[in-house]
N, C-alpha and C positions, 0 to 999 in steps of 0.2 A: 725767494721762497724760503731760504734758511731763516731769514728774519721773521717771517710769519710763523714758522715752527717754533722759534725761540719765544715768540710772544704768545703762543698758544696757552701756556700756563696761566697767563694773566686773564684769560677768558674762561678758564675752567669753572670759576664760581658762577658763571652765567649760563652754564650748560644745562639743558633740560635732561631729566632722567633718561629718556630714550637715547639721547646722544651719548651719555655716559656708558650705557649698556653696549651700544654699537662700538664704541672705542675699545671697551674691555674685550668684547668678542673678537675684534680684529687683532687683539694681542699687541697693540701698539701702545707704548708708554712714552709720552712726550715730556715727562717730568725731567728736571735737571739732573736728578739722581737715578736715572734709569739704569737698572742693573746691566752690566756688560763685563765681559772678560771673566766672569765667574762661572760657577757650575751651571751647565746648561747652555752657556753662550758658546756658539761655534761660528767661526768665520766661514763665509761662503766665497769671498773674493780677496785677492791681494792686489794692492795698487802697485804700479811699476816702481814706485819709490820705496816699497816695502811694507806699508801700513796694511793692517788686516781689518776687514769690514764684513758686516753681516747684512745682507739684503733683507729688508723688512717687507717690501712690497713695491708695487708700481702704482702710479697715479696719473692724474691729468692736471697740468698747470692751468689754473683758472684764467689767467690773463690771455693766453693765446691757444689754449687747448692742446698744447704739446705734451707728449708722453714723458714722464719722469720716473726715475728710480729713487726710492727712499731707502736709505741705508744708515747703519750705525757703526761707529768706530769702537775700539776696545774700551775707551774711556766712557762710553755711553752717549757721546754727542751724536745727534741725528743730522744727517746730510740729505740733500735733494739735488739730483743732477739730471740733466736731459738724458734720455735713453741713448741718443746718438753719441753723446760724449762718453757715457758709461761703457758702451760697447765698441768704442773705437780703438781698443787695445790698451787703455790705461789700467783696466782691471782684468785680472785673470782668475777664473774659478780655481778654488783650492780643493 
């Protein structure tokens, strides 16, 4: 799934206007230079190894319909993880 999110930028030029509006309304920025760690960025969770992350939302993995958490690190990288893994103690709310 992370691979798909990284590749999302390559498909932006093919997006229809209504898809662009939906993405903007959702407040998700999948660009490589997504702002993070600056003004307005606030961590919601801390990984057991110390990293800080902000949950952007939840979704469904197309391949098997499993629930996922979409989250961002301080550097702006977008991550996707199964909800079961995210909630198994690896991440604690801050």
